[in-house]
C-alpha positions, 0 to 999 in steps of 0.5 A: 896590121892595119892602122887604127882608124877613128871613125867609120868613114875613115875605115870606109875610105881605107877599105875602099883603097884596100879593095882597089889594092886587091884588084890590082894585086898590090901586096900592101892591101892588108895594111888598109884593113882593120883586123881588130874587133872594132874593124870586124864590127865595122865590116859587119856594118858595111855588109849590112849597108851593102845588102840594104843597097842591093835590096832597096837601091834599084827600086829607089833608082826607078828599077821596078821590082815585085813586092817582097823582092827587097826582103828576099835579097836581104835574107838571101844575101845574109844566108849566103854570106853566113854559109860562105863564112862557115865554109871559109872557117872549115877550110882555113881550119883544115889548112891550119890557118884558123888565124886567117878567119877574121881577116877573111871576114873583114875583107869579104864584108867590105868587098861585098859592100863595094861590089853591091854599091857598084852593081846598083850604080851600074843598073842605074846607068846601064840597065839590067844586065839580062833581058827577057826575050819576047814571051819570056822564054829565055834571058839574053845579055844586053849591050850594057852587060860588059860593065857587069862582066868586068865587075864579075872579073874584079870580084873573082880577082879579089877572091884570089887576092884575098886568099893570096895577099890577105890570108897569105896561103900557098898557091895550092891552098889559094886555088882550093880556097877560091874553088870552095868559096865559088862553089858555095856561092854558085850552089847556094844562091840558086838553091836559096833563090828557089826556096825564097 
């Protein structure tokens, strides 16, 4: 169980250390997160911050964006997070591990915030990871894409280690849980993006 924290800043620092622990596979990762009700509330504040950074960060850093994109990013991010939480709840109940739902939500919210902040920082430093070919026919990877690929790999590792270290699922259940989460994200993001 995580040590009680006194402020949101304490919780943020501890969660950052926990996310690093998840990336490297440190079994002490759960001790950095607060799974009490206060920690759950703090993690939702982190999720809101993460969505706001993703929505409003790039324009503030000079990356032009069409009108209405910020609100679309917030809506899309919130809907995808809600659907992922719903899928996680159903899958964990099927595994007989409903007790893992709150820890999953807490850690996922913090990981989403840090990933969003890192993605915006990388856009500011390296530019967009995809560039349109002249005429706009197809997108190609830019030379600054390598950090984004690394961020994607880190996000995948975090997903596995949330299931493995935070939820302490068995190996087969880890695989099924991660596949369910990834499938939800990959199916819902383009679909919701087209609708919004």
